[in-house]
C-alpha positions in Angstrom: 0.0 0.5 -0.1 3.1 2.1 -0.2 4.1 4.4 -2.8 7.3 5.8 -1.4 10.1 3.7 -2.9 12.4 4.5 0.3 9.0 3.2 2.8 9.0 0.4 1.0 12.7 -0.4 1.5 12.7 0.2 5.1 9.6 -2.4 5.1 11.3 -5.0 3.4 14.2 -4.7 5.1 12.9 -4.9 8.6 10.7 -7.4 7.5 13.7 -9.4 6.7 15.7 -8.9 9.5 13.1 -9.7 12.0 12.5 -12.9 9.8 16.2 -14.2 10.3 16.6 -12.8 14.0 13.4 -14.3 15.3 11.8 -16.3 13.0 9.4 -18.2 15.4 7.6 -15.0 17.1 7.4 -13.4 13.5 6.4 -16.5 11.9 3.9 -16.8 14.5 1.7 -13.9 13.7 0.5 -15.5 10.6 -1.1 -18.5 12.1 -4.6 -17.4 11.9 -4.0 -16.6 7.9 -1.7 -19.3 7.2 -3.7 -22.4 8.7 -7.3 -21.2 7.2 -9.2 -23.9 5.3 -12.1 -23.5 3.3 -15.4 -24.7 5.2 -17.0 -27.7 4.3 -20.2 -27.9 2.8 -23.2 -28.0 4.4 -24.8 -31.7 4.6 -27.9 -30.5 2.6 -26.2 -28.5 -0.3 -27.2 -29.0 -3.6 -24.6 -31.3 -4.3 -26.0 -34.1 -1.7 -27.4 -37.1 -3.4 -31.1 -38.3 -2.5 -32.2 -41.7 -3.1 -30.3 -44.0 -5.5 
């Protein structure tokens, strides 16, 4: 969302330094995003077969 090249470089450098210095706490912040799974279809969905 940044348009400033200096700001982008500082942001990228900061992320790089943090991820190499302390990777576990940095990566733990993405747990809620990275482990997302699409919810299963409900039992009575349109693809459920009825009868034979």
